[in-house]
NUDOKOL-329053 format. One record per residue: residue in three letters; x, y, z of N, C-alpha, C in turn. Coordinates in steps of 0.02 Angstrom, whole numbers, padded with zeros to 5 digits, always signed. Example, Ala and Ser with C-alpha at 12.3 -4.5 7.8 and 13.67 -1.06 7.14 Angstrom:
ALA+00660-00284+00390+00615-00225+00390+00660-00165+00390;SER+00642-00112+00354+00684-00053+00357+00645+00002+00394;
***
This chain:
MET+00923-01812+00553+00907-01776+00492+00847-01730+00500;ALA+00798-01751+00540+00737-01712+00547+00749-01642+00574;PRO+00792-01633+00626+00802-01566+00654+00831-01517+00602;THR+00876-01542+00557+00906-01497+00509+00858-01475+00455;SER+00804-01513+00444+00756-01495+00391+00705-01444+00415;ASN+00695-01439+00480+00643-01395+00506+00654-01322+00488;PRO+00715-01294+00496+00725-01224+00478+00708-01210+00405;SER+00726-01257+00360+00712-01247+00289+00637-01246+00276;VAL+00601-01291+00310+00528-01292+00302+00498-01228+00328;ASN+00522-01204+00386+00497-01141+00415+00510-01082+00369;GLU+00570-01081+00339+00587-01026+00294+00543-01026+00232;LEU+00530-01086+00206+00487-01090+00147+00416-01069+00163;SER+00392-01088+00223+00324-01069+00244+00320-00994+00253;TYR+00371-00964+00283+00371-00891+00293+00373-00856+00226;ARG+00414-00880+00180+00418-00849+00113+00350-00854+00078;ALA+00315-00909+00085+00250-00917+00054+00200-00866+00084;LEU+00204-00854+00149+00160-00805+00181+00176-00734+00158;VAL+00240-00720+00149+00259-00654+00124+00231-00643+00054;TRP+00238-00693+00011+00212-00687-00057+00136-00682-00056;LEU+00103-00718-00010+00030-00712-00004+00011-00641+00015;THR+00050-00610+00060+00037-00540+00079+00042-00493+00019;TYR+00094-00503-00021+00102-00462-00081+00045-00473-00131;ARG+00023-00535-00138-00033-00550-00184-00098-00518-00160;LEU-00109-00522-00095-00169-00489-00066-00165-00414-00077;ALA-00106-00385-00070-00097-00313-00082-00113-00296-00154;ALA-00088-00337-00200-00100-00325-00271-00174-00328-00287;THR-00211-00372-00251-00282-00381-00264-00324-00326-00232;PHE-00317-00320-00165-00363-00277-00127-00339-00205-00118;ALA-00273-00194-00122-00247-00127-00112-00231-00091-00177;VAL-00225-00129-00232-00209-00098-00296-00261-00114-00349;GLY-00273-00179-00362-00316-00199-00417-00388-00176-00409;LEU-00420-00195-00353-00491-00177-00343-00502-00101-00340;PRO-00462-00063-00302-00474+00009-00301-00462+00042-00369;PHE-00417+00013-00410-00408+00041-00477-00470+00028-00520;VAL-00498-00032-00515-00560-00048-00551-00616-00002-00528;LEU-00621+00008-00462-00673+00052-00434-00664+00124-00457;LEU-00601+00145-00463-00587+00213-00486-00611+00223-00558;VAL-00595+00175-00601-00618+00179-00671-00694+00175-00674;TRP-00723+00130-00635-00795+00121-00634-00831+00184-00611;SER-00805+00214-00557-00837+00274-00531-00829+00334-00578;ALA-00772+00337-00613-00762+00389-00662-00811+00381-00721;TRP-00821+00319-00742-00869+00305-00796-00940+00322-00776;ARG-00957+00306-00712-01024+00320-00687-01031+00392-00662;ARG-00976+00428-00659-00974+00497-00634-01003+00502-00563;ASP-00980+00456-00522-01002+00454-00452-00952+00495-00411;ALA-00969+00557-00394-00923+00604-00362-00901+00579-00293;MET-00948+00548-00256-00931+00525-00188-00878+00471-00190;VAL-00887+00421-00233-00838+00367-00237-00772+00393-00264;LEU-00774+00439-00311-00713+00468-00338-00674+00504-00284;ARG-00708+00541-00241-00674+00576-00186-00643+00527-00138;LEU-00682+00475-00121-00656+00424-00074-00594+00391-00102;LEU-00596+00371-00165-00539+00338-00195-00481+00385-00208;GLY-00496+00448-00222-00442+00497-00229-00403+00504-00164;LEU-00439+00508-00108-00406+00512-00043-00369+00447-00028;TYR-00399+00391-00046-00367+00327-00034-00300+00322-00071;TRP-00299+00341-00135-00237+00335-00173-00183+00382-00148;LYS-00203+00440-00123-00153+00485-00093-00118+00450-00034;VAL-00158+00419+00008-00131+00385+00067-00093+00322+00047;ALA-00121+00284+00000-00091+00220-00021-00025+00229-00057;SER-00008+00289-00077+00057+00300-00110+00114+00281-00065;LEU+00102+00279+00001+00155+00258+00048+00175+00185+00035;MET+00129+00144+00012+00145+00075-00004+00193+00072-00063;GLY+00181+00114-00114+00227+00118-00170+00296+00143-00149;ILE+00297+00190-00103+00361+00216-00076+00399+00160-00042;SER+00363+00118-00005+00395+00061+00029+00428+00015-00021;VAL+00393+00002-00076+00421-00042-00128+00485-00012-00157;LEU+00484+00053-00171+00544+00086-00198+00603+00081-00151;LEU+00590+00088-00086+00645+00084-00038+00671+00012-00031;LEU+00626-00036-00034+00647-00106-00027+00684-00131-00088;VAL+00674-00099-00145+00711-00118-00206+00785-00115-00193;ASP+00807-00063-00158+00879-00054-00143+00896-00076-00072;GLU+00852-00117-00042+00864-00146+00024+00873-00092+00078;ARG+00836-00037+00072+00840+00015+00123+00797-00004+00183;PRO+00826-00008+00243+00789-00032+00302+00725+00007+00317;LEU+00724+00072+00300+00665+00113+00314+00603+00085+00279;GLY+00613+00049+00224+00558+00020+00187+00518-00030+00228;TYR+00552-00065+00274+00517-00113+00317+00469-00076+00365;LEU+00489-00018+00387+00447+00021+00433+00387+00051+00397;THR+00399+00081+00340+00343+00111+00303+00294+00058+00278;ALA+00319-00004+00268+00275-00058+00247+00226-00077+00303;VAL+00245-00065+00365+00199-00078+00421+00148-00023+00427;VAL+00170+00039+00419+00126+00097+00428+00076+00104+00372;ALA+00097+00088+00311+00054+00099+00252-00015+00067+00256;PRO-00021+00001+00271-00089-00028+00273-00133+00001+00328;VAL-00103+00023+00383-00142+00054+00436-00174+00118+00411;LEU-00134+00161+00379-00160+00224+00354-00210+00213+00297;MET-00198+00162+00257-00243+00147+00201-00313+00128+00226;VAL-00315+00086+00277-00379+00065+00305-00414+00125+00337;VAL-00376+00165+00375-00405+00224+00407-00434+00271+00354;SER-00400+00278+00298-00421+00327+00247-00489+00311+00217;VAL-00511+00248+00218-00576+00232+00187-00633+00232+00237;TRP-00617+00239+00302-00669+00240+00354-00673+00307+00390;PHE-00623+00349+00383-00615+00408+00426-00665+00463+00413;TRP-00685+00473+00350-00722+00533+00331-00797+00526+00345;VAL-00823+00568+00389-00893+00564+00410-00940+00578+00352;ASP-00926+00631+00313-00972+00649+00259-00974+00596+00204;LEU-00917+00566+00189-00916+00513+00138-00951+00450+00164;ASN-00942+00435+00228-00978+00377+00257-01053+00387+00253;GLU-01076+00448+00267-01148+00461+00265-01175+00457+00194;GLU-01137+00485+00147-01159+00482+00077-01162+00410+00052;LEU-01113+00370+00072-01112+00300+00052-01170+00262+00084;ALA-01185+00277+00147-01240+00244+00182-01307+00262+00150;ASP-01312+00322+00121-01375+00344+00091-01387+00312+00023;GLN-01335+00281-00006-01343+00249-00071-01386+00186-00064;PRO-01429+00170-00112-01468+00108-00109-01423+00047-00103;ALA-01443+00001-00060-01401-00058-00046-01392-00102-00107;TRP-01441-00099-00154-01439-00144-00212-01397-00116-00270;LYS-01377-00053-00267-01338-00024-00322-01268-00055-00323;ALA-01246-00075-00382-01185-00115-00388-01123-00078-00363;LEU-01114-00015-00384-01052+00020-00367-01047+00033-00291;PRO-01097+00063-00258-01092+00073-00186-01084+00007-00147;LEU-01119-00045-00170-01114-00110-00136-01043-00137-00142;THR-01013-00131-00201-00945-00155-00211-00896-00115-00169;VAL-00907-00050-00163-00863-00008-00121-00868-00030-00048;ARG-00929-00044-00024-00937-00066+00045-00900-00132+00057;LEU-00909-00179+00011-00875-00243+00018-00800-00236+00015;TRP-00777-00191-00031-00705-00180-00037-00676-00151+00027;ARG-00711-00105+00059-00685-00075+00121-00675-00129+00175;TRP-00722-00175+00181-00713-00229+00229-00657-00276+00209;ALA-00652-00291+00145-00597-00334+00121-00530-00301+00133;LEU-00527-00235+00120-00465-00198+00132-00447-00199+00206;SER-00497-00194+00249-00484-00196+00321-00455-00264+00341;GLY-00483-00317+00313-00455-00384+00327-00384-00390+00302;PHE-00371-00364+00241-00303-00364+00216-00256-00325+00261;GLY-00281-00268+00286-00239-00226+00329-00217-00263+00392;VAL-00261-00302+00422-00244-00341+00481-00190-00392+00464;ILE-00200-00428+00409-00151-00479+00388-00084-00446+00371;SER-00087-00390+00335-00026-00357+00314+00015-00331+00373;VAL-00019-00300+00421+00016-00275+00480+00047-00333+00520;ALA+00009-00387+00527+00035-00445+00563+00098-00473+00530;MET+00099-00473+00464+00156-00500+00428+00214-00451+00426;THR+00200-00388+00407+00254-00340+00400+00287-00324+00466;THR+00251-00331+00521+00281-00320+00587+00339-00369+00598;THR+00333-00429+00571+00387-00478+00579+00450-00455+00542;GLY+00442-00409+00494+00500-00385+00457+00536-00328+00491;LEU+00510-00304+00548+00543-00248+00583+00611-00268+00610;SER+00622-00333+00619+00688-00356+00641+00741-00343+00588;CYS+00719-00327+00527+00766-00313+00472+00787-00240+00470;LEU+00763-00199+00516+00781-00128+00516+00855-00117+00527;GLN+00889-00164+00557+00961-00158+00567+01001-00180+00506;GLY+00965-00191+00451+01000-00210+00390+01018-00283+00386;GLY+00977-00325+00417+00991-00396+00418+00984-00428+00349;GLN+01023-00480+00337+01022-00516+00274+00998-00588+00285;THR+00953-00597+00332+00926-00663+00345+00879-00684+00288;THR+00864-00748+00287+00819-00773+00235+00751-00740+00240;ASN+00727-00729+00300+00662-00696+00309+00662-00625+00283;CYS+00717-00589+00294+00722-00520+00269+00724-00520+00192;LEU+00762-00566+00164+00768-00569+00091+00701-00586+00058;ALA+00658-00622+00095+00593-00640+00067+00552-00578+00050;TRP+00559-00525+00091+00522-00463+00080+00549-00424+00020;LEU+00609-00440-00002+00640-00402-00057+00624-00432-00125;GLU+00601-00494-00127+00593-00528-00191+00543-00494-00237;ALA+00484-00479-00211+00432-00447-00253+00452-00377-00276;PRO+00476-00333-00230+00497-00267-00252+00553-00269-00305;GLN+00602-00314-00295+00656-00318-00343+00633-00349-00409;GLY+00584-00393-00406+00555-00419-00468+00519-00365-00507;LEU+00481-00323-00472+00447-00266-00504+00498-00217-00533;HIS+00553-00209-00496+00606-00163-00520+00635-00188-00586;GLY+00645-00253-00591+00672-00281-00653+00627-00266-00712;LEU+00562-00273-00702+00513-00257-00754+00514-00183-00771;ALA+00514-00141-00718+00515-00068-00728+00578-00046-00764;ALA+00635-00077-00747+00698-00059-00778+00697-00076-00853;THR+00667-00133-00870+00662-00152-00940+00619-00103-00979;VAL+00562-00085-00951+00516-00037-00984+00550+00031-00990;PHE+00584+00053-00936+00617+00118-00936+00671+00121-00990;ASP+00709+00067-00995+00763+00064-01045+00734+00064-01116;PHE+00678+00029-01126+00647+00025-01192+00619+00093-01214;ILE+00588+00129-01167+00555+00192-01184+00604+00250-01186;PHE+00646+00254-01134+00690+00313-01127+00763+00299-01144;GLY+00780+00235-01152+00849+00218-01168+00897+00232-01110;GLY+00871+00234-01049+00913+00246-00990+00908+00189-00941;GLN+00943+00196-00886+00945+00144-00835+00905+00165-00773;TRP+00860+00121-00753+00822+00130-00691+00855+00085-00639;THR+00903+00113-00602+00943+00072-00556+00909+00067-00488;GLU+00934+00020-00447+00907+00013-00380+00919+00076-00339;ALA+00978+00105-00346+00994+00165-00308+00948+00224-00328;PHE+00933+00229-00392+00889+00283-00415+00818+00272-00390;ALA+00796+00209-00389+00730+00193-00362+00725+00213-00289;ALA+00777+00199-00251+00777+00218-00180+00778+00294-00172;PHE+00815+00329-00215+00817+00402-00213+00747+00431-00225;VAL+00713+00404-00276+00644+00426-00290+00600+00411-00230;GLY+00610+00353-00198+00572+00335-00139+00582+00384-00082;TYR+00644+00404-00070+00657+00451-00016+00626+00520-00030;VAL+00633+00543-00092+00603+00608-00111+00527+00605-00102;ALA+00497+00551-00125+00424+00543-00119+00404+00539-00046;LEU+00445+00507-00004+00429+00501+00067+00431+00569+00101;VAL+00479+00611+00083+00482+00679+00111+00420+00718+00092;ALA+00400+00713+00028+00339+00748+00006+00277+00720+00041;TYR+00275+00655+00051+00219+00623+00086+00214+00648+00158;LEU+00270+00649+00192+00270+00671+00262+00252+00745+00267;ALA+00275+00785+00219+00257+00856+00219+00182+00865+00211;GLY+00153+00827+00165+00080+00831+00156+00042+00807+00216;LEU+00066+00753+00248+00033+00727+00308+00038+00777+00365;LEU+00096+00808+00373+00105+00857+00426+00060+00918+00414;GLN+00055+00940+00352+00011+00997+00336-00062+00980+00352;TRP-00082+00918+00338-00151+00898+00353-00163+00894+00428;LEU-00115+00867+00465-00122+00860+00537-00125+00927+00573;LEU-00084+00975+00550-00078+01039+00585-00128+01092+00563;ILE-00150+01087+00500-00193+01141+00473-00263+01116+00458;ARG-00268+01064+00416-00334+01045+00392-00374+01006+00445;LEU-00343+00960+00480-00380+00921+00530-00409+00964+00585;PRO-00372+01011+00616-00403+01054+00667-00460+01096+00640;ARG-00457+01115+00576-00508+01159+00548-00569+01121+00525;TYR-00560+01065+00492-00617+01029+00462-00633+00963+00496;GLY-00590+00939+00539-00603+00876+00572-00608+00818+00523;ARG-00660+00777+00530-00667+00717+00489-00710+00730+00427;VAL-00715+00791+00406-00753+00807+00346-00705+00811+00287;ALA-00716+00770+00237-00671+00769+00179-00678+00832+00138;GLY-00740+00854+00126-00751+00913+00086-00720+00906+00017;ASP-00682+00955-00003-00648+00954-00068-00576+00933-00062;PHE-00557+00904-00006-00487+00885+00005-00465+00832-00044;
***
């Protein structure tokens, strides 16, 4: 009996780790930066607003991944690996913003919280990449228990979004439409990234400026 129970235990443990990854994302990749965005807007801190503006542009790839996984599109597993890497890079990459943040008094609440959040986000990024990499085996469209574990949270969010969409607009927010929006957003994201790599990066380097 013991050998037959091991796979079930392993699957439950893996599912728990997947859900932990999603909860960490909700906390450190969505919740905290949103609070910091509102806080910095209230305090009118231009440096933090620029940093978070750049972060949210990059972090939109995570939302695109969710849209693709709603309809079980394999590409969503790949973008889910890339997203946390780019998100972490986006908060450390800019030389001018790093210098402005370093010049802020260590005891000031907002800059201190931003510093702590950057390190927490970096830790989340390591955990997220380690976990999402295990989902790359699902790129071939696998329907294993481990693959399905990655779909639970996106499809749960989709159910909530569909209910709200139907209540407000009286229409249907289907899985296929969510994936279509995800693909369109991904094309726009890649176009913006390519424009930055070919034009802005060679010209301005690691200076954020007004970007």
